[in-house]
C-alpha positions, 0 to 999 in steps of 0.5 A: 487547539480547541480541545485537549484530548483525554490523558490516557488516549494522548499518552497511549499514542506517544510516539517517542522511542521509549514508548514505541519501537522506532523500527516498527512503531509497535508499543513498548508498554501495556496500557496498565503500565501507566500510572492510575493517577496519570495527569498532564502536568504541563503542555504547550504548543511550539513549532507545530507540535504539542509538547506535554510533560506528564505527572510521572515525568515523561515527556511527549511531543505530538505534531498538531497536524496529526492531532487534528486528523479525522478518524478513518476506517479500514476502507471496507464499508460503504463509506469508502466505496464508490457505489455504482450502476452500469451507466457509471461505466459508459466511458469504460471500465477500470482497466490497465495493461498487464505489462504497464501494471508490472512496470509502473507503481503508479499504474499498479496503485491505480488498479488496486485503488479501483478494486478497493473503491469500485470493487473491480478492475480488469488487467488486459494482456495477461499471458494466456498460459496455465496458472498465470492467474496465480501470478496476478494474485501474487503481484499484490498478495497471497493466494487463498487455497480452498477445497477447489485447490489453489486455482480452479478451472471454469469450464464445462466438466463431465461431473460438476460439483458446482453449476459454475462448471456447466454451460448454464447461465449463472445469476448474480452471486458471491462465491463461497458464502459458506466459508467464514471467513469468506475469500474476499477477492476473486480473480478470473483469467480468460484463457479461451472464449470462442463460444457463443454467449458466456458474457460476464456480469457484475452487480454492485451489491453495496449499491443494491443493498443501499437501494433496498435500505432506501426503498424498504428500511424494514426489509433491509433491517431484516436481512442484516439481522437474520443469520442465513445458513450457507452450505456446501457439500460434496464427496470430500467437503462439508462447509457451513457458515451462518451469516446475514445476506447484508452485514453492517458494522457497529455504526450501521454501515454496509460492510459485506454482502453474501448472496448465493441462491445455490448455497442457501440451506434451510432457514429455521424459525417462526412463521412470522420471521420466515415470512418477513425474511422471504419477503425481504429476500425476494425484494433484494433479489429483484433489485440485483436483477434490475437492468440498470444495476447489471454491468455486462462485458465480455472477457477475451483471452488475456483478460483477468478480472479482479473483484471484491467478493464481499461486495460485487455479485458476479454472473454469467450468461449461458453459452453454447458449446459451439466453441470453447470457454475456459477461465482459470480462477483463484481466491485472494484477500482484500487485506493483502491488496489493501496493504500493497496499495498502502505501501505503494501510496506510502512510497509515493508520499515519501518520494513526493516529500523528497522531491519537495526537499529538492525543490524547496530547502534544496534550492538554497545554498550548499554550505559555502559552495558555488552550487545549491544543495539540490544541484550538488546532489543531482550532480553527484547522482549524474556522476555515479550514473555516468560511471555506470554505477549500480542503481543503489549507488546512484541513489546513495549519491543522489541522497547522500546529503539529505541529512542536512535537512533532517534532525535537530541540527541543520547544515547551517550548524555545521558551517558554524562549527557544530557537527550535525552528523548529517550522514547518520541522520540522513541514513536513519531517515532514509532507512524507513524506505531503503535498505542498507545498500543505499543507507550505509554509503550515505551513513559512511560518506563523511567517514570516507572523506576522513579516510581518503584524507588519511590514506590517499596522497593529494586527496586533501589538497583537492578539497574545496575551501568549504570541504576543508572547513567541514573536515575539521569540524567532522574530526579531521583525517583518520589516524592509522587505527581508524583508517584500518577499521573503516576499511574493514566495514562492509559498506566502505568501498561503496562509501568511498565511491559516493565520496568521490562523486560528492567531491566532483559535484560542485560545478556551478551551472552544470547540466544534470537530469532533474529529480524526476529522472531518478524517481523510477530508480528510487521507487524500484529500490524502496522496500 
């Protein structure tokens, strides 16, 4: 390492089970619990880790790859966005089929990533039924209920409390700027659009703000430091939020745009301040109307637009009442979308890691048998699948020996006469992504062998030479008391099933599906 981190930072990030709950990663101590004279007594790099002995006797171990990671943010500022103009979508806008989005985690992740990075995506083929927009929001998060209700209808109303509910053109704007916090996501689902006109438009507000910063830094600065009163009133509602048109984070990066001419109240201040604000406001408004920044498209029935309401300005052309235009909308929040995307990416990374084990270490010898470890596990999964086993048992059969690659002791140690307790190690490792329906048969599959040897005539005689050897290392057949206790365990029946497929899975050259065949099954089971 080129530079050792400060002691309190390093100790605050200790990943051991004494410092963090291994189930949820939350810290088990307060920062002031640490000694006031804390120092590093000794440290060394070993096997890709920094090992630290602290002055209070505590020991910590940090992966060097983690120590060298770059600082990242929450993904909300311009730093993590693709700022765009209309020409950037000449080949098409981010879109996906609703059925594919629901069925394929990769497709869902791509849609959510587009919303995070470009600010929007369109789902096609969403059923044109009332309230379906809520189902779309619930596919990645939670509906934000406002004074408009859990959803709202965008159509001509006889007594509208908002110009959106007329046939008039609507200039680029963000919704609900008079709320704090503002709803960060908006969804618009087209149920009908047979009227002439009524096309939808989007403007990247971050891009518009960046253009303003480049062309007139003083105006940009004015709009970031001037609180604007945004107000909404009707018979039942009185809302106000004083926020700048352009909000930046402490490092000066654009984080949020609030822009809605219809909702700006009366700004008070000195004449010079008001003059400066209105000059900047007019310049910014003119930028948002530049043709090259305006992306226009038509929503057809079944299209659902999902967009970032803290970044994108949305608009609508006027329409004639020679047909019907009916959209249903709702609000949601970016944090839920970001959470869902992060979990999808985490699952993908986990599956990639498991796939690498099958292709890498799994290609090695399987503890004295005629097959590799990967061949053995794939054969066990194929046997479970052929038997019509439920998905969770196919997964358990596929992953039952994953513990030989995890933990302090390897499968090689087992063959040298030292029990590596791979069933427990594997179950604990898999529990980060899978529920007990998968992990408990894995945890109990070694015990199931010991159980079957005790209660089933002829079972032990069918064990391979290597399996007989590991049986002795793992404790031998159960006694009567142990067997009775095992049979009462909730996962015992499933563990016995996995054990039988395990014993069948040692045929050299047997043809089986590869790991990718089981990937969708594993993805569906992950939590």
